Legacy VTK file of the C-alpha trace (Angstrom):
# vtk DataFile Version 3.0
C-alpha trace
ASCII
DATASET POLYDATA
POINTS 81 float
-2.427 19.487 -7.495
-2.445 16.264 -6.219
-5.388 14.613 -4.756
-5.769 13.688 -0.922
-6.070 10.336 -0.321
-5.412 7.752 2.703
-2.575 5.142 2.441
-5.237 2.420 2.211
-6.790 4.229 -0.454
-3.733 4.732 -2.389
-2.392 1.092 -1.218
-5.895 -0.209 -2.855
-5.236 2.119 -6.160
-1.784 0.888 -6.643
-2.782 -2.865 -6.288
-5.448 -2.231 -8.697
-3.853 -0.754 -11.585
-0.581 -3.282 -10.727
-3.343 -6.307 -10.985
-3.977 -4.758 -14.531
-1.005 -6.273 -15.673
-0.211 -10.160 -16.921
1.998 -12.053 -14.351
0.762 -9.222 -11.303
-2.789 -10.745 -10.720
-2.219 -11.762 -7.067
0.300 -9.259 -5.853
-0.968 -6.131 -3.081
0.960 -3.346 -2.315
0.756 -1.131 0.741
2.124 2.026 1.492
3.895 2.221 4.741
4.423 5.594 5.790
2.988 9.493 5.331
5.774 11.753 5.893
6.690 14.851 8.427
7.277 16.969 5.543
6.739 16.579 2.021
9.969 15.501 -0.111
11.057 18.018 -2.604
8.264 17.170 -5.328
5.709 17.890 -2.932
4.791 14.310 -2.379
3.877 13.575 1.573
4.903 9.775 1.918
7.414 7.380 1.758
8.816 5.071 -0.949
8.698 2.674 1.262
6.164 -0.209 0.343
5.353 -3.510 1.436
4.586 -5.991 -1.837
2.820 -9.022 -1.605
3.572 -11.345 -4.900
1.263 -14.465 -4.085
2.454 -16.700 -6.591
3.706 -13.385 -9.002
7.192 -13.153 -10.270
8.256 -10.340 -7.744
11.020 -9.537 -10.646
7.924 -9.100 -13.002
5.698 -7.247 -10.276
8.314 -4.836 -9.399
9.142 -3.747 -12.600
5.480 -3.234 -13.597
4.758 -1.643 -10.370
7.740 1.164 -11.043
6.000 3.531 -13.399
2.444 3.196 -11.758
3.847 3.787 -8.449
5.752 7.418 -9.730
2.381 7.929 -11.324
0.800 7.970 -7.823
3.340 9.861 -6.572
2.687 12.526 -8.874
-1.383 12.211 -8.358
-1.380 11.754 -4.605
-0.870 12.825 -1.132
-1.541 11.228 1.860
-4.421 12.955 4.421
-4.805 10.569 7.183
-8.492 10.815 9.069
LINES 1 82
81 0 1 2 3 4 5 6 7 8 9 10 11 12 13 14 15 16 17 18 19 20 21 22 23 24 25 26 27 28 29 30 31 32 33 34 35 36 37 38 39 40 41 42 43 44 45 46 47 48 49 50 51 52 53 54 55 56 57 58 59 60 61 62 63 64 65 66 67 68 69 70 71 72 73 74 75 76 77 78 79 80
């Protein structure tokens, strides 16, 4: 069962997890949209993210983000206040 979190909480979690990786210390992640209907896997937030790489290499950050992002989609659903 997925934990319910706001988009901000999921974004903060993604950012914290990503920043644990070398070369990703300045990257921030922001979840953009809650879906009207959950996707076939039951996740109710969009794959659309805003990434701010700072001085980090975008290729490295995207590569490190991929498994973290998929874990977050398995663990969390959005609940907006």
